[in-house]
C-alpha positions as CSV (number, residue, x, y, z in Angstrom):
1,M,-13.4,14.5,-3.4
2,A,-12.4,13.6,-6.9
3,I,-15.1,14.0,-9.6
4,Y,-15.2,13.0,-13.3
5,T,-17.7,14.3,-15.8
6,P,-17.3,12.7,-19.2
7,K,-19.2,14.0,-22.3
8,I,-21.1,10.9,-23.6
9,S,-23.0,10.7,-26.8
10,G,-24.9,8.0,-28.6
11,S,-28.0,5.9,-27.8
12,A,-29.3,5.1,-24.3
13,D,-28.0,1.5,-24.7
14,E,-24.5,2.8,-25.4
15,W,-24.7,5.1,-22.4
16,A,-25.5,2.1,-20.1
17,E,-22.4,0.3,-21.4
18,I,-20.2,3.4,-21.0
19,I,-21.4,4.1,-17.5
20,A,-20.9,0.4,-16.5
21,A,-17.3,0.6,-17.8
22,I,-16.6,3.8,-15.9
23,E,-18.0,2.3,-12.7
24,A,-15.9,-0.9,-13.2
25,E,-12.8,1.4,-13.1
26,G,-13.7,2.6,-9.5
27,W,-16.0,5.5,-10.1
28,A,-19.6,5.8,-8.8
29,L,-22.4,7.7,-10.6
30,E,-23.2,10.5,-8.2
31,H,-25.9,12.5,-10.1
32,W,-26.7,14.0,-13.4
33,S,-26.1,17.6,-14.4
34,V,-28.3,19.3,-17.0
35,W,-27.3,22.4,-18.9
36,A,-30.0,24.2,-20.9
37,H,-29.1,26.3,-24.0
38,G,-31.8,28.9,-23.6
39,N,-34.7,26.5,-23.3
40,L,-35.3,23.0,-22.0
41,M,-35.9,21.6,-25.6
42,D,-32.2,22.3,-26.2
43,A,-30.4,20.8,-23.2
44,D,-27.4,18.5,-22.5
45,A,-27.2,16.0,-19.6
46,Y,-23.8,15.0,-18.1
47,P,-23.2,12.1,-15.7
48,V,-21.1,13.2,-12.7
49,F,-19.0,10.4,-11.1
50,R,-17.2,10.4,-7.8
51,A,-14.1,8.3,-6.9
52,R,-14.9,5.4,-4.7
């Protein structure tokens, strides 16, 4: 199974546009991955896509 995990930054509105563009290229949002930097107040979330 092919996966793609882009690093996305910006506002939530920009994320929606970026995710829609990635899905339009044949990828499906599978789940979100969250990585905490020592505490939950300092965390990053990454969308994980799978090839359709």
